N, C-alpha and C positions, 0 to 999 in steps of 0.2 A: 504494500500500500504506500502511495506517495504521501510524504509528510507535507502538510500545508506550509507555505512560506512563513518564516518568522516575521512578526510585526516589526517594522523598522522604527527606530527611535532617532529623534533629532539630537543635535549636540547640546540642546538646552533641556533635555528630558529631566535631568536631576534638578534643574532650577525650577521647572514647573511643579514637580512633586514637592519640593521644599516650600513652595508658595501655596500648597494645598489645592492644586488644580484638580478638577474632575477630568480624567483622561478618557479618550474614546478612540476606537479604531476608525481611521479615516483613510480610505484608499490604500490600506496596507501600512499606514503610519500610526503610531501612538501619539495622539495630539491632544492639547488642552481644549476641552469643550467650554469650560468656564472656570473662573477662580472663586467666584462667589455668586453675586447676582448678575445674570446676563443683562438685565434691564439697566442696572447701574453701570455696567461696562459700556453698553451701547450709548447711554447718555453722556458718559465721560468723553467718548470720542466726539460727540456732537458739540460739547461745551468746552472741552480742554484737549485731552489727548489720550490715545490708547496705544499700547505696545503689544505687537503681535509676533509670534513665531510662525513664519510661513515656509520653513525649511523643507516642507513636504513638496513644494512646487518643483517642477522638473526643468533644470537648466541644461541646454544643449548648445554647444559652441560650434560654429562653422568658421573655418579659416581657409585662406587660399585665394588666388587671383580670380576665381570664378564663384566665390561663395555667394555673392549677390545674385548672380545669374541662376545658381542652384535654387536659391530661395524664391526667385521670380517664377521658376518652373514648378516648384513643389508647393508653394502657397498661393493664395489668391491675390496678395498685395504686390505692389511694385517696390520691392525692398531694395533693389540695387540703386534706386534714386534717393534712398534715405540718407540724410546727412550724418556724418560722424558726430556722435554725441546725442543723437536723437533716438526716440523710440516710436513704435507704431503698433496699434492694435490691428490684428489681422486674423486670418483663419487658415486652416488646412482642410481640404475637402477630398473626398474620394472621387473616382472617375465618374460617378453618377451625380456628383455635385453635393452629396450629403456631407454635413459638417462633422469632421473627425475631432476637431478641438478648436477653441478660440485661444489666441496666443498674443503675447507681446514680444516684439523683436527689437532688440537694442543693437545699434551699430556702434561698436566699440573702437574700431579703427578702419582704415581703408579696406583691409582684407580680413576683418574679424567681426562676426555677428554673434549675439547670444539670443537664443529663442527660449522663452519661458512658457512651459505648458502647465496645464492643470495636472495635479498629482496623479489622478486616475488615468490620464491619457498620455503621460510622459513616455512610456514605453512604446505606445502606438505611434507617437510622433517620431521617436528615434528610429523605429523600424521603417516608417514611411520615408523619412529623409534618406536613410541608407539605401532603400530600394530605388529612390529617385535620383541618386547622385551619379549614376553611371554616365560617363562622358563629360563630367564637369571637373575642372581642376580645383577641387575643394575637399577638405577633410571634415567629417562630422564626428564630433567628440562628445561622449556622454560625461557631463560634469555634475551630475546629480549629487555625487558624494563629495564634490569639491567645495560646494558653497553651503553656507547657512544664509537664510534670508530673514531679516528682521524688519518689520514695518512700524513706523511711527505715524499715526494718523490723527488729524484733528486740528482745530484752529491754533493750538499752541505748538504744533509739531515743528515748525520752522525755528522758533526760538529755542526749543530744546536741542535740536540737532546742531544749531549754530554754536552752542556752548562747547561742542566737542570737536570742532573742525575749523581750520582756517579757510576752508573752501567757501566761495561766494554762494551761500545758500539762497540769498534773495535773488541772485541773478540767474539761478537755474530755472529754466522754463518748464512748464507742464509737459509731460511726455518727453523728457530729456534725461540723460544719465551720463555721468562722468566719473572717472576714477580719481580718488583722492584718499584722504586719511580721516577716519572717525575714531575718536578715543585712542589715538595712537596706532590704529590698525588699518591696513590697506582695505579699501572698500569701493565698490561701485555705488555711487549715490544717485538714486533715480527718483525723480519727482512723479511718482505713479502711485496707484492705490486702488482699492476696491470697496471704498466706504462712502464715496460722495463728498469727502472732505479733502482739504489740502493735506499733503503728507508725503512721506519719503519711504522708499524701500531700499534697504541697505544690504547689498550682497557682500558678505565677508567670507574669509576662509572658515571652514567648520571649526577649526581649533581656536579661532578668535571670537566665536559667538558669545560665550559666557562673559568675557571681558567687555564686549560692546553692549550686551544687554544690561549688565550691571552699571556701566557708565551712563547709559541712557536713563535707567531707573533713577539714579542719583541726580542727574541733570534735570529730570522732569518732576522731581519730588514736590517742589513748591508750585509747579504749574498745574498740578492735578492729574499727572500721568498715572494711568493704572494699567496693569497687565490685562489683556483681553483674549478670550478664546474664540473658537470657530463659531460658536452659537451667535454671538453678537455680530460677528463679521457677516453672517448670513442675513440678519435683519437690517444691518446697515446697507448692504448692497441691494437688498430688496427695496428699501425706501428710495435708494438712488436710481432705481430702475435698471440695474445692471444685470445682464443675463448670466445664468449659471448653467454650465454644461450638464446635460442629463435632465434638465428642467426646461429652460427656454431654448436650448440648442441640442441637436442630436443628429445622427446620421439620416434620420427620416426627414430632416428639414434642410433646405439649401439656405445660404445667406439671404436670398430674396424672400423666402418663406418667413424668415425670422425678422424681416424688416431691416436687415443689415447689408443690403445689396451694395451700399457705398464702399464696403471693404473689398469688393471685387473690381479689379483694375484690368479691363479688357484692352486698354491702350498701351500695354507693355511693349517695349521695343526690343527687349532681349529675347533670345530663343525663337526669333521670328514670330513673336506674340503667342507662342504655345505655352500652356501650363496645364497641370493636371485638373481635369474637370471642366475645361473651358467650354466644350461643346454643350455639355449638360447645363452649365450655368448660363450660357447664352439663351438656351431654350427656356430656362427658369425665369430669366429676366423678361423674355418676351411674354410668357404666360402671366407674369405679375403685372405687366403693362395692360394686357387685354382683359384679364380676369383676376383682379387682385385676390390673393390668398387671404386666409384669416389673418387678422392684425393683432399684434401684441398690445394690450391695453392695461391700464391700472383699474383696480376695483377697490372701493372703500366701503366697508360695512356700515349699514345703518344700525345694526344691532351689535351683539357681542360675540357671535359665533364665528370661529376662525376657519376659513377654508384651507384645504390642503391640496397638494398636487394631485391631479386626476379627477377632482370633483367637476361635474358638469356645470356649465353656465347655461341658464335657460331663459327663454323669453316669457312674456306674461301668460302665453297660452300653454306653457310647459315644454315647448319645442326646444331641444338642445341646440344651442347656437355657439357653443365654444367649450373650452376646457381650461381649468385652472392649472398653471404650471408651477407657481410658488405662492405660498400664503403663510402669514404669521401675524401676531399682534405687532403693531407699530408703536414702539415706545415714544417716538416723537409726535405722532398724530394722536395717540391715545385710542386708536381704533384698530380692528383687524383690517389688513390690506392683502391684496393679491395681485399677481400678474396673471393674465390669461390670454390665450389666443381665441378670438371671437370672429364670427362672420362680419364682413365689412359693414353690413347694414346696422350692426349694433356697436360699432367701434367709436362713434363720435362721442366726445365728452358730453355728459348730460343726457345720454340716451335713456329714455324712460322704460320701466318694466323689466329691467335686467335683474336676475337673481342667481344665486348659487345653490345648487341642490346639495345640501349637507345632510346626508343620511335620510333622505326622503323629505326633508323640510326645505322649502324654497325661501331662502333668506335674502332679503332685498339688499342690493349693492348699487352704489353709484359708479358709473363709468367716468374715469378721469384720465387726463393726459399724463404720460410718464415724463419725468420721474415724479414720485410723490413728494420728494424733498430735494431742494437745491440750496447749497450753502450760500450765505451772504444775503 
């Protein structure tokens, strides 16, 4: 009998346990779910700052004179045109146009890129890049064990990180990343995140993770920084209207089905314009133009019952017109919220008569534009 793979632990595992974190298995990693109250952790990120261990994310490095061309072929974006020091949100699709994962790509140097995948899809991405690299002068390297990833998110994030580096934090643009030093340790400092707040993701060597975490904890003590688990990260991204793979994104959906057709760049000039999934995605774009697919919308409860992924969205006559993809209580709004794919006729904000079927009871919900929350 084959033994199940051992649960992986991040370099900060002992730190989380010392802080009393509730741990959970997430995509094969033992990760902190919460340290105390997930609501208080959520609100701390909205009002001050939260500290996250995201070392379960998958880092894959591409180097070589044709690294950009390989990414142009393997992904839907035009990554060879990305400026050094910048980052871009993109996707990898299969030949049928289905989404294999959503990604962030950082261009670290002229011939060096780092692709960051969701933990559950990191091996899928690595395998796909290696399958698609034939004929390109580029190396694909698995760096998942090389990096730890620590995020500081919230309105106080910039001030906290600034205390620990001489780097020009204020001058770093959104979706940019540059190498420098934080708390005396080499790090890639990226102004990215998954909470809807300003913030930074710090890629450090695994052996430096504890020192950087402890320095950030001390630097943020007077600013209200608190350690945060995956539970509040999920409610934060939901309020910000950010998709989650396996919920809003899947192989059964193309980027056009998910309302993210902007990530697909048909105008690429490398590889004679060829990239994996191009034909299927062109057809999906044409279908979306002539017969719009279901649209991703926000739903806000009038009552107190919380919808969950998979619950039907129904019209006043009981007809099923959509499906919830993510749902949770919103600490910021004080009401249950959800994202759902619904028929276009029911997608306009303010549409009347929409409800969610929660175990046979049709609970009224208001259709709203995404996101539910915007900072500032």
